[in-house]
BAFI-3210 file (N, C-alpha, C; in Angstrom, 3 decimals, decimal comma, padded with zeros to 6 digits):
// residues 201
n [1|2|3|4|5|6|7|8|9|10|11|12|13|14|15|16|17|18|19|20|21|22|23|24|25|26|27|28|29|30|31|32|33|34|35|36|37|38|39|40|41|42|43|44|45|46|47|48|49|50|51|52|53|54|55|56|57|58|59|60|61|62|63|64|65|66|67|68|69|70|71|72|73|74|75|76|77|78|79|80|81|82|83|84|85|86|87|88|89|90|91|92|93|94|95|96|97|98|99|100|101|102|103|104|105|106|107|108|109|110|111|112|113|114|115|116|117|118|119|120|121|122|123|124|125|126|127|128|129|130|131|132|133|134|135|136|137|138|139|140|141|142|143|144|145|146|147|148|149|150|151|152|153|154|155|156|157|158|159|160|161|162|163|164|165|166|167|168|169|170|171|172|173|174|175|176|177|178|179|180|181|182|183|184|185|186|187|188|189|190|191|192|193|194|195|196|197|198|199|200|201]
n.u [-000,081|000,454|002,056|004,252|005,563|006,135|007,971|010,378|010,310|012,240|015,019|017,142|017,113|019,856|019,693|021,099|021,234|018,654|016,827|015,230|013,131|013,553|010,748|009,490|008,566|006,405|004,268|002,599|000,982|-001,091|-002,445|-003,782|-005,378|-006,689|-008,572|-009,776|-011,497|-012,937|-013,825|-015,715|-017,101|-017,856|-016,910|-017,408|-016,913|-014,495|-013,285|-013,346|-011,717|-009,456|-009,521|-009,789|-007,071|-005,245|-005,858|-005,025|-002,111|-001,669|-001,728|000,692|002,410|002,644|003,208|005,771|007,138|006,902|008,104|010,913|011,306|011,554|013,462|016,347|017,296|020,414|021,641|020,938|022,237|021,253|020,162|020,665|020,680|018,195|016,665|017,569|016,466|013,795|013,206|013,037|010,511|008,111|008,164|008,178|005,653|004,120|004,672|003,712|001,002|-000,155|000,028|-000,711|-003,370|-004,674|-003,849|-005,388|-007,738|-008,221|-007,859|-009,804|-012,125|-011,927|-011,927|-014,954|-016,094|-015,396|-016,967|-019,386|-020,025|-019,169|-020,194|-019,839|-018,287|-014,921|-013,188|-010,552|-009,376|-010,447|-009,004|-006,673|-006,741|-007,453|-005,576|-003,234|-004,305|-004,171|-001,976|000,163|-000,328|000,078|002,960|004,048|003,714|004,203|007,240|007,805|007,790|009,216|011,853|014,283|014,974|015,752|018,224|018,361|018,965|019,269|017,731|017,946|018,015|015,863|013,417|014,161|013,585|010,983|009,286|010,276|009,054|006,962|006,047|007,038|004,900|002,793|003,532|003,550|001,042|-000,140|000,892|-000,087|-002,795|-004,376|-004,073|-005,348|-008,043|-009,522|-009,124|-010,732|-013,400|-013,989|-014,111|-016,473|-018,292|-018,346|-019,540|-022,128|-023,071|-022,968|-024,903|-027,117|-027,500|-028,263|-030,655|-032,595|-032,184]
n.v [-008,401|-005,820|-006,482|-007,772|-005,998|-003,993|-005,096|-005,567|-003,001|-002,242|-002,323|000,143|001,614|002,627|003,774|004,850|008,525|008,022|007,700|005,411|002,683|-001,045|-001,923|-000,442|-001,100|-002,746|-001,217|000,381|-001,724|-002,450|000,151|-000,303|-002,516|-001,369|000,740|-001,100|-002,114|000,254|001,251|-000,836|-001,810|000,285|002,886|002,262|-000,603|-000,440|000,535|-001,079|-003,088|-002,395|-001,805|-004,604|-005,364|-004,024|-004,836|-007,845|-006,984|-006,021|-007,973|-009,715|-007,799|-008,444|-011,579|-011,369|-010,194|-011,668|-013,725|-012,538|-012,016|-014,620|-017,115|-018,214|-021,433|-022,978|-023,940|-022,430|-019,960|-017,383|-015,395|-012,821|-011,698|-011,958|-010,855|-008,292|-007,856|-008,061|-006,557|-004,188|-003,981|-003,194|-000,141|-000,083|-001,054|000,092|002,687|001,688|000,945|003,422|005,262|003,532|003,312|005,794|006,769|004,951|005,145|007,791|007,715|005,833|007,379|009,829|008,931|007,723|010,056|011,806|010,102|010,480|013,022|013,301|011,415|007,964|008,097|008,856|007,155|006,852|009,479|009,588|007,203|007,873|010,950|009,971|008,685|010,345|012,314|010,104|008,527|010,731|011,537|008,653|008,193|010,686|010,121|007,882|007,602|009,758|008,552|005,980|006,613|007,130|004,355|003,200|004,475|007,440|010,327|013,278|016,407|016,509|013,951|012,733|014,509|013,779|011,095|011,045|012,412|010,735|008,261|008,890|009,940|007,724|006,186|007,398|007,144|004,540|003,858|005,359|003,962|001,300|001,622|000,005|-002,014|-002,513|-001,185|-003,754|-005,308|-004,473|-004,070|-007,029|-008,102|-006,855|-007,861|-010,727|-009,499|-008,928|-010,835|-012,751|-011,660|-011,810|-014,272|-015,115|-013,704|-015,165|-017,405]
n.w [000,958|002,117|004,557|003,518|001,575|003,910|005,209|003,441|002,807|004,595|003,601|002,355|-001,086|-003,444|-006,605|-008,615|-008,876|-007,439|-004,521|-002,549|-001,383|-000,760|-001,246|-003,298|-005,576|-005,130|-003,737|-005,697|-006,872|-004,675|-004,677|-007,328|-006,564|-004,539|-006,429|-008,083|-005,944|-004,941|-007,326|-008,183|-006,189|-004,291|-002,023|000,752|000,878|-000,108|001,963|004,376|003,510|004,012|006,857|007,597|006,069|008,003|010,695|009,958|009,698|011,971|014,042|012,601|013,642|016,286|016,404|015,172|016,875|019,536|018,497|018,486|021,126|022,380|024,171|022,456|021,076|022,112|020,165|017,843|016,113|015,030|016,360|016,653|014,037|013,211|015,173|014,464|011,690|012,195|014,317|013,568|012,325|013,875|013,924|010,954|010,453|011,678|010,039|007,606|008,410|009,036|006,409|004,682|005,723|005,674|002,925|001,311|002,095|001,366|-001,246|-001,958|-001,275|-002,866|-005,398|-005,373|-004,855|-007,147|-008,909|-008,150|-008,780|-011,416|-012,935|-014,516|-016,558|-017,877|-016,654|-016,406|-015,423|-012,825|-011,874|-012,020|-010,581|-008,079|-007,031|-007,279|-005,023|-002,996|-002,950|-002,603|000,380|001,574|000,714|001,884|004,631|005,377|004,652|006,360|008,814|008,554|007,719|009,231|010,309|007,507|007,066|006,250|006,706|006,124|005,067|002,313|001,356|002,261|001,400|-001,474|-001,086|-000,943|-003,113|-005,678|-004,600|-004,812|-007,222|-008,680|-007,727|-008,766|-011,601|-012,112|-011,676|-014,003|-016,195|-015,531|-016,518|-019,012|-018,110|-015,126|-016,479|-017,951|-015,659|-014,019|-015,397|-015,736|-013,150|-012,629|-014,499|-013,592|-010,954|-011,423|-013,318|-011,009|-009,184|-011,235|-011,256|-008,227|-008,074|-009,842|-009,121]
ca.u [000,635|000,884|002,959|005,467|005,829|007,029|009,141|011,189|011,024|013,162|016,182|017,380|017,781|019,824|019,958|021,924|020,631|017,285|016,722|014,264|013,668|012,874|009,127|008,878|007,937|005,162|003,474|001,396|000,144|-001,735|-003,280|-004,276|-006,377|-007,934|-009,117|-010,767|-012,770|-013,688|-014,595|-016,460|-017,813|-017,809|-016,218|-017,394|-016,052|-012,570|-012,646|-013,534|-010,610|-008,150|-009,560|-009,171|-005,301|-005,061|-005,873|-003,879|-000,932|-001,166|-001,234|001,883|003,652|002,475|003,781|007,219|007,636|006,841|009,428|012,087|011,614|011,489|014,627|016,556|018,077|021,507|022,297|020,592|023,106|020,770|019,211|021,025|020,451|016,472|016,400|017,849|015,683|012,338|013,295|012,714|009,233|007,068|007,955|008,070|004,668|003,668|004,509|002,760|-000,355|-000,767|000,338|-001,996|-004,925|-004,619|-003,823|-006,571|-009,183|-008,368|-007,785|-011,155|-013,160|-011,901|-012,614|-015,873|-016,664|-015,498|-017,665|-020,549|-019,742|-019,027|-020,555|-019,392|-017,702|-013,775|-013,087|-009,124|-009,454|-010,829|-008,293|-005,522|-006,826|-007,470|-004,179|-002,455|-004,302|-003,967|-000,329|000,763|-000,804|000,347|004,187|004,451|002,923|005,167|008,503|008,380|007,925|010,313|013,158|015,258|014,808|016,227|019,285|017,712|019,077|019,559|016,349|017,625|017,844|014,353|012,538|014,625|012,623|009,376|009,414|010,774|008,297|005,193|006,208|007,089|003,947|001,822|003,774|003,164|-000,284|-000,657|001,249|-000,991|-003,980|-004,024|-004,442|-006,456|-009,525|-009,782|-009,662|-012,224|-014,384|-013,926|-014,411|-017,783|-019,159|-018,772|-020,097|-023,252|-023,468|-023,461|-026,338|-028,384|-027,957|-028,666|-032,053|-032,909|-032,253]
ca.v [-007,443|-004,855|-007,351|-008,077|-004,618|-003,463|-006,404|-005,555|-001,682|-002,066|-001,822|001,712|001,250|003,929|003,505|006,636|009,500|007,829|007,056|004,841|001,338|-001,933|-002,311|000,539|-001,783|-003,297|-000,408|000,788|-002,861|-002,300|001,134|-000,573|-003,203|-000,593|001,366|-001,937|-002,339|001,122|001,537|-001,927|-002,002|001,827|003,376|001,591|-001,536|-000,512|001,196|-002,091|-003,706|-001,481|-002,182|-005,938|-005,411|-003,308|-006,066|-008,855|-006,745|-005,654|-009,526|-009,784|-007,247|-009,071|-012,653|-011,274|-009,636|-012,822|-014,853|-012,234|-012,232|-016,161|-017,378|-019,227|-022,642|-023,026|-024,372|-021,500|-018,519|-016,364|-014,662|-011,326|-011,095|-012,306|-009,792|-007,018|-007,901|-008,218|-005,900|-002,593|-004,242|-002,263|001,187|000,172|-001,352|001,796|003,312|001,126|001,158|004,947|005,243|002,714|003,603|007,295|006,738|004,080|005,792|009,048|007,267|005,550|008,638|010,521|007,923|007,828|011,750|011,838|009,162|010,812|014,176|013,252|010,212|006,487|008,346|008,978|006,476|007,007|010,612|009,287|006,532|008,976|011,807|009,535|008,305|011,363|012,217|008,856|008,293|011,709|011,053|007,744|008,317|011,623|009,707|006,523|008,391|010,396|007,459|004,920|007,343|006,756|002,962|002,701|004,955|008,256|011,275|014,761|017,177|016,188|012,770|012,893|015,328|012,766|009,533|011,616|012,758|009,644|007,374|009,907|010,022|006,468|005,026|007,819|006,995|003,237|003,353|005,208|003,211|000,190|001,640|-000,729|-003,697|-001,854|-001,414|-004,735|-006,140|-003,883|-004,854|-008,401|-007,992|-006,243|-008,525|-011,278|-009,644|-008,890|-012,394|-013,681|-010,691|-012,119|-015,895|-015,171|-013,369|-016,338|-018,850]
ca.w [000,294|002,987|005,434|002,383|001,473|005,051|005,614|002,203|002,683|005,433|003,009|001,973|-002,256|-004,170|-007,911|-009,159|-007,919|-006,760|-002,723|-002,187|-000,551|-001,329|-001,602|-004,123|-006,785|-004,659|-003,431|-006,875|-006,867|-003,629|-005,267|-008,330|-006,011|-004,172|-007,244|-008,682|-005,276|-004,939|-008,542|-008,386|-004,974|-003,716|-001,219|002,416|000,628|-000,142|003,580|005,126|002,990|004,565|008,104|007,498|006,247|008,923|011,633|009,620|009,748|013,842|014,331|012,257|014,431|017,532|016,094|014,984|018,334|020,071|018,191|018,734|022,174|022,738|024,270|021,379|021,265|021,968|018,541|017,215|016,159|014,310|016,828|016,584|012,979|013,397|016,184|013,649|010,810|012,539|015,480|013,365|012,090|014,663|013,131|009,579|010,106|011,939|008,975|006,665|008,579|008,911|005,397|003,929|006,141|004,872|001,739|000,403|002,262|000,327|-002,748|-002,350|-001,387|-004,217|-006,093|-005,355|-004,709|-008,267|-009,899|-007,914|-009,566|-012,646|-013,547|-014,945|-017,682|-017,774|-015,339|-016,083|-014,722|-011,612|-011,187|-011,438|-009,417|-006,776|-007,071|-006,730|-003,719|-001,955|-002,792|-002,019|001,764|001,993|000,750|003,223|005,823|005,398|004,414|007,674|009,879|008,066|006,836|010,122|009,964|006,572|007,159|005,541|007,472|005,951|004,620|001,038|001,270|002,814|000,066|-002,353|-000,721|-000,949|-004,108|-005,843|-004,130|-005,270|-008,389|-008,988|-007,495|-009,781|-012,805|-012,519|-011,819|-015,399|-016,398|-015,602|-016,253|-019,438|-017,251|-014,452|-016,794|-017,999|-014,345|-013,381|-016,463|-015,402|-011,927|-012,377|-014,904|-012,689|-010,010|-012,606|-013,244|-009,626|-008,726|-011,823|-011,178|-007,570|-008,595|-011,009|-007,938]
c.u [001,259|002,362|004,341|006,260|006,560|007,719|010,337|011,389|011,544|014,620|016,101|017,933|018,548|020,504|019,831|021,731|019,278|017,494|015,621|013,959|013,019|011,744|008,842|008,106|006,627|003,957|002,300|000,505|-000,794|-002,945|-004,441|-005,493|-007,201|-008,668|-010,169|-011,892|-013,123|-014,501|-015,929|-017,851|-018,141|-016,717|-016,156|-016,581|-014,742|-012,469|-012,274|-012,267|-009,451|-008,700|-008,695|-007,668|-004,886|-005,026|-005,022|-002,389|-000,611|-000,875|-000,209|002,733|003,746|003,385|005,184|007,843|007,495|008,085|010,451|012,174|011,563|012,834|015,104|017,518|019,494|022,280|021,972|021,402|022,570|020,027|019,530|020,346|018,697|016,242|016,647|016,863|014,162|012,088|012,906|011,111|007,968|007,154|007,732|006,491|004,016|003,524|003,528|001,392|-000,815|-000,659|-000,532|-003,278|-004,968|-005,098|-004,935|-007,598|-009,519|-008,627|-009,356|-012,237|-013,032|-012,243|-014,257|-016,641|-016,468|-016,418|-018,998|-020,724|-020,074|-019,762|-019,930|-018,351|-016,257|-013,256|-011,591|-008,840|-009,450|-009,402|-006,687|-005,442|-007,060|-006,313|-003,061|-002,673|-003,933|-002,300|000,845|000,662|000,361|001,930|004,592|004,729|004,229|006,778|008,947|008,567|008,916|011,541|014,660|015,470|015,448|017,638|019,339|018,233|019,060|018,216|016,585|017,336|016,517|013,374|013,308|013,414|011,233|008,850|009,430|009,585|006,787|005,228|006,363|005,681|002,789|002,028|003,243|001,625|-001,356|-000,252|000,430|-002,289|-004,621|-004,629|-005,595|-007,947|-009,706|-010,195|-010,623|-013,437|-014,799|-014,514|-016,138|-018,708|-019,044|-019,418|-021,967|-023,823|-023,891|-024,856|-027,437|-028,541|-028,733|-030,219|-032,815|-033,339|-033,562]
c.v [-006,271|-005,290|-007,512|-006,849|-003,864|-004,032|-005,753|-003,882|-000,999|-001,751|-000,579|001,041|002,894|003,362|005,008|007,292|009,426|007,306|006,596|003,494|000,334|-002,460|-001,139|000,019|-002,259|-002,030|000,392|-000,481|-002,572|-000,821|000,494|-001,713|-002,583|000,291|000,072|-001,964|-001,177|001,515|000,581|-001,998|-001,085|001,799|002,478|-000,149|-001,626|000,235|-000,397|-003,364|-003,262|-001,496|-003,537|-006,024|-004,946|-004,518|-006,894|-008,308|-006,743|-007,137|-010,021|-009,380|-008,222|-010,558|-012,252|-010,710|-010,522|-013,484|-014,176|-012,431|-013,534|-016,124|-018,353|-020,186|-022,551|-023,128|-023,415|-020,123|-017,464|-015,300|-013,420|-010,812|-011,019|-011,146|-008,256|-006,927|-007,040|-007,081|-004,531|-003,035|-003,509|-001,158|000,668|-000,024|-000,187|002,701|003,101|000,990|002,241|005,274|004,896|003,310|004,958|007,296|006,103|004,811|007,150|008,459|006,820|006,414|009,380|010,158|008,239|009,295|012,267|011,234|009,815|012,010|014,378|012,007|009,233|007,113|008,832|008,744|006,476|008,285|010,383|008,192|007,081|010,032|011,299|008,925|009,644|011,880|010,897|008,439|009,521|011,459|009,913|007,732|009,648|010,945|008,576|006,881|009,021|009,571|006,924|005,833|006,920|005,358|002,750|003,327|006,630|009,539|012,839|014,909|016,521|014,800|012,387|013,403|014,332|011,093|009,944|011,573|011,762|008,849|007,605|009,519|008,691|005,808|005,824|007,129|005,304|002,864|004,176|004,367|001,284|000,187|000,848|-002,169|-003,090|-001,598|-002,658|-005,487|-005,609|-004,611|-006,271|-008,931|-007,955|-007,185|-009,908|-011,054|-009,349|-010,267|-013,193|-013,006|-011,796|-013,891|-015,903|-014,692|-014,113|-017,547|-018,448]
c.w [001,160|004,091|004,472|002,060|002,452|005,437|004,338|002,199|003,894|005,060|002,210|000,296|-002,512|-005,987|-008,491|-008,143|-006,873|-005,292|-002,977|-001,460|-001,360|-001,562|-002,608|-005,401|-006,426|-004,260|-004,296|-006,784|-005,791|-003,990|-006,428|-007,452|-005,502|-005,029|-007,727|-007,323|-004,842|-006,090|-008,767|-007,304|-003,657|-002,879|000,329|002,039|000,775|001,300|004,312|004,899|003,938|006,091|008,252|007,016|007,399|010,503|011,141|010,132|011,283|014,300|013,870|013,036|015,894|017,507|016,008|016,223|019,303|019,813|018,605|020,234|023,021|022,602|022,905|022,191|021,585|020,925|017,629|017,607|015,385|014,777|016,847|014,966|012,865|014,128|015,277|012,673|011,490|013,734|015,121|012,687|012,724|013,922|011,825|009,522|010,824|010,723|008,115|006,939|008,055|007,518|004,584|004,152|005,579|003,869|000,882|000,830|001,826|-000,771|-003,214|-002,442|-002,066|-005,258|-006,700|-005,127|-006,300|-009,406|-009,420|-008,568|-010,946|-013,535|-013,688|-016,076|-017,034|-016,392|-015,046|-015,401|-013,211|-010,984|-010,825|-010,742|-008,181|-006,310|-006,523|-005,268|-002,662|-001,844|-002,147|-000,128|002,019|001,950|001,751|004,068|006,270|005,614|006,014|008,601|009,749|007,543|008,203|010,062|008,559|006,326|006,441|006,545|007,426|004,973|002,830|000,615|001,448|001,712|-001,045|-002,600|-000,872|-002,207|-004,983|-005,628|-004,750|-006,651|-009,296|-009,375|-008,535|-011,351|-012,985|-012,507|-012,906|-016,461|-016,936|-015,858|-017,534|-018,731|-016,206|-015,033|-017,087|-016,801|-013,847|-013,895|-015,973|-014,103|-011,781|-013,212|-014,243|-011,319|-010,667|-012,750|-012,000|-009,273|-009,476|-011,515|-009,406|-007,266|-009,074|-010,037|-006,829]
res [m|s|i|v|s|n|i|t|a|q|k|g|v|e|i|g|p|l|i|t|d|g|a|f|y|l|f|p|v|s|y|i|i|g|d|v|l|a|e|v|y|g|f|s|t|a|r|r|s|v|f|y|s|f|g|v|s|l|l|a|i|v|c|f|q|i|s|v|w|l|p|p|a|d|f|y|d|g|q|e|t|f|a|t|v|l|g|f|l|p|r|m|l|l|a|g|f|a|g|y|l|v|g|q|i|l|n|a|w|v|l|q|k|m|k|d|r|f|g|p|a|n|m|w|a|r|l|i|g|s|t|v|v|g|e|f|a|d|t|l|i|f|c|a|i|a|a|g|v|i|g|i|e|t|p|g|q|f|a|n|y|v|i|v|g|f|l|w|k|t|f|m|e|i|v|l|l|p|i|t|y|p|v|i|g|t|v|r|r|a|e|q|r|l|a|h|d|v|a|v|a]
***
């Protein structure tokens, strides 16, 4: 997910007065996955998944750059386009790495702390509260690094980019709560069945 979103985020998108990037519809999904991991498995597991994703994305950067640097065949006339699209990836992936790493860890940490303090009730408050903190950090860091790549130049455009991104992601988290709840329940029940089967065996 992070690799796909960082590639599609290279495209600047303008919808009416709103300025965003081509991955605006993907980022909320990663936070829903993060919420499921943190809620069911805890902070440590959610943090490990972030680090694994980081490693896979780092491998992708190396592979993309090797492909750009390799000399093109005489019959291949797409080198310039190929290099243009993938040449910006290191900066976009750095933006994605930094934002995702900080945002997801904050998201999982806040969710776990709220659960420890207030108990398992009011899961909706944990999901939304952790998302607000994580998404804001993620969006601010990502936009600060990636803005120049997609052509954002003025402070007004940057503010629009950050605000729209943050509000959109948070809004989608709320809208998708009716999906997040049953997913968490399904995963939790599957884990309980697995633990029971292992204990019986």
